[in-house]
N, C-alpha and C positions, 0 to 999 in steps of 0.2 A: 257934201262939204269936204274941202281939202285944204291943207296948209302945210307949209314947210316950217319945221322948228329947228333952231340951232341951239344945241345943248353944249355949254361949255363949263369948265370948272377945273378944280385941282383936287387930287385925293389927299385928305388930311394925313398927317403923320401917323395918327393912331388907327388908320383904317386899312391896314394890310388886307388884301383879298377882297377889297370892296368891288362891287359891281354896280353899274348904272341901272336904275330901276325906272322905267317909263310907265306912266299912268295915263292912259287915254280910254275914252269910250269909242272904240273903232279899231281900225287896222292901220299899220304903217310899215313902211320899209326904212330901216336905219342904214345910213352910209357913213363912211369916214370922210375926213376932209378932202380926200382925193376922189370921192364918188364911188368907192368900192363898197359893195354891200357888206354889212356887219351882221345884221339880224333882221328878222321880221317880227312884228308884235301884233297881237290881237287880244282884245278882251271881249270880243263878240262871241257868244255861245250859240250853238244850234242845239236842238234837241238831240240827246244822246252823248254830248260832250261830257267828259269827266272834269270835275273841278280841279283847279291847279293851286299850287301852294302859295302863290304870290298875291292872292286876292285881286284887287284892281290894278295892280302893278305887274309888269313883266320885266325879267332881267334881260339886259341887252349887252351883247359882246363878251369879252374875256374879263377875267379877274384883273384887277388894277393894283399897282404898287403905290406906296406913299409917295407923294410928290408928283406923280404922273398927271399930265395934263389931259383933260378930256375935251374933245371937240367932235361932236356927232351931229348929223342932220337927219331929221326924220320927216319923211314925206307921209303925213298922216291923213287918212280919209275916213269918212263915215258914210256908210251906205244905209241910211235910215230905214229904207223900206223893209228891211228884214225883221227888225225887232222894235225899233222906236221911230217916230216921225222924223223926216228930214229936218235939219236945222238944230238938232240936239247933240251934235258932236261936242265932247267936252275933253279939253286938255286938263288933266288933274294935276300933274306935276311930274317932274324928274328929280330924282335924288340918288345919292349913293347909299348903298346898304351892304353890310357884311353879313353874309348868310351863315347861319348856324347849320353846318353840313350834317350834323347828327339829327337835328330837328327836320331838315329837309328830307333826308333818307327815310325817317320815321314816318313822315307824311305819306310818301309813296308806298312804303311797306304796308302801312295800315290800310290805305285806300285799296291796294291790290287785294288784300285779304278780305276786306269788307265787301267788295264787289263780288268776289268769288263766293263768300258765305251767303250772299243774297241771291245767287243764280244757280247754285249747285242743287242737283236733285238728290244727292247723297246726304241723308239726314245725319249720319255719323260724321261725315266730314264737315258739314255745317256747324254741328255742335262743338267739335274740336276747334274749328276756326273762331267761333264766337267766344269760347273759353279763352283762347290765346289773345283775342282782341280785348276782352275784359281785363285780362292781367295787364296787358300793354297799356290800356287806358289808365288803370290805377297808377302805374309807375309813371307815365307821362304827367298825370295830374300832380304828382309829388315832385316833378322836376327831374326824375330819374330817366332821362332819355336813352341812355346806353341800356339800362335794364329793360326798358320798353322795347327797344329793337331785339334785345336778346329773347324776349318772350315771343317774338314773331319769327325768329330765325328758323326754328324747326319746320313750321308749316310752310314757309317760303321755300325751303330747300326740298321739300317732298315733290318728287316728279309727278307729273299728271298721269293719270291712269285712264283718262277719257279718250274717246276716238276723235 
C-alpha cells in the first residue's frame, strides 16, 4: 500500500515551538513543497527496537513559530508482510503538538537507565539504578519532572567501567 498525503495548516498563535506529528501505521518520507526531504517516519517495530516517546505519532521537521504555514507531502507506504497483512496500512492523523522538553528528556533518561538496570551483571549497579528509577518514578507521578530528572542525573553521569 502506498499513498501521497498533503499536510497543510497554520500554527496557532499560542503554539510557539509546535512540531508536526504524523501518525501512520507504516513508513514514510516527508518532503517540503519543493520536494526536498524533511524527515522520515516509521511506526513499524522490529524485535529489539526500543519504544519511542511519541506513541503512534512521529515528530516531523523543525520547531514552528506562531502563524507559520505548514505544507508538507508524505510518501507513505506499508509493507504488511513484516508484521501485519497487506491492506492494513492506516493513516491515523497529522496534528501540531508542543513537546514538553523536560518530559521528553525524562523519558529517554529513564529508558536508558531501565535498560541498563535490566542488562547489567553488576548486582550493586542494578540495585543503585533501580533505587534511582524508583525515586524518579515517584517524582514523575507527582508531576515533579525536574526532580525526577535530578534523581537520574548522578547515575547518568557515571562513566562506564565495562569493557
